[in-house]
N, C-alpha and C positions, 0 to 999 in steps of 0.2 A: 200271440203275445210277442213272439220273436220279431214279427214284421213291425209291430208297433215300436218295439225297443230299438231296433236297427234304424227304422225310419226317423225316430226322434233324435237319435244320436247323430245320424247323418245331417239332419236339419240343423242341429246345434253346431256341428263342425263346419258345414259348407255354407250355411246361411249368411254369416258375417262376411265371408269372402265374396259371395255373390253380391251382397248388398254394397260392399265397398267398390266392387268393379262397376256395378250399375250406376252408383252415385258419381264415381269419378268420370264415367263415360258420358252419362246423359243428365246429370244433375239429380236433384231430389225426386223429380218426376220419374226417373228411371227405375225407382224401386217398385213401381207398379208392375214391372215385368216379373217380379217375384211371385205374382199370382199364378203365372203359367205353370210352374212345376206342381203347384197344389192342384190345379185343375187336371193336369195330365195324370197325376197319381190317383186322384179321385175317380177319373174315368177308368183307369186300369182296375182299381178295386171294385168299381161298380160292375164292370163286365166280367170280373173273375169271382164274384161273390158265390156263385154256385160251386165253383171249384174249391174255394177256400172253406166253405161250410159243409160241403158234401160229406167228407169223412167224419166230421163231428156229429152230424145228424145220424149217420149210419151207425156210429158207435152207440148212440143213445137208444136207437130203436132195437138193436140186437141184444143188449144186455138187460136182464131183468133188474128192476129196482129193488135194492135191499134196504132194510131199515138200518139207519145209522144210529149209533149210540149218541146220547146227548153230549154236548160239549162240556167238559169238566171245568171247574173253576180255575184249575192250574193252567189249562190250555187258553182259557179266556184271558187270564192275567198275563200270560206270555205274549199273546197277541197284542194286548193293550200296551205293554212295554215296548214292543217292536214298533207299533204305530207311533208312539210318543217319540221314540228315538228318530224315526224317519221325519216326523214333523219338525223336531228341533234341528236336525241336520239341514232340512230344506230352508227353514227360516234363516239359519246362519249363512247358508250358501247364497240365498237371494239378498240378504243384507250386505254381504261382501261384494256381490256382483253389482249392486246398485251404488254402494259407497265408494269403492276403489276408483272408478272413473272420476268422480267429483273430487276425491282426494288428490289425484294426479293433476287435475285442472288447477287446483289452488296452489299446489306446491310444485 
């Protein structure tokens, strides 16, 4: 999860800078070069999949499975409220991210 989170944050932070540099240097076709980091990281993850999943598989095979109590209504309601808040936050963020550039173009 941490690799996914850090990778996504780096992509959001560095992606526009890389795209701007490529478009300024090579035109719109220069953005095809943005495929290269994706392929490189994909290859790194493909070759390190055993290393990444080894400790997880080891942990599951060594511990006996215990019966878990059923999820209570209170826990389920808390989870649904949390999911709802995350959805509303994401809709608001995406709405602003898509609206503000058009607002600045017109004004």
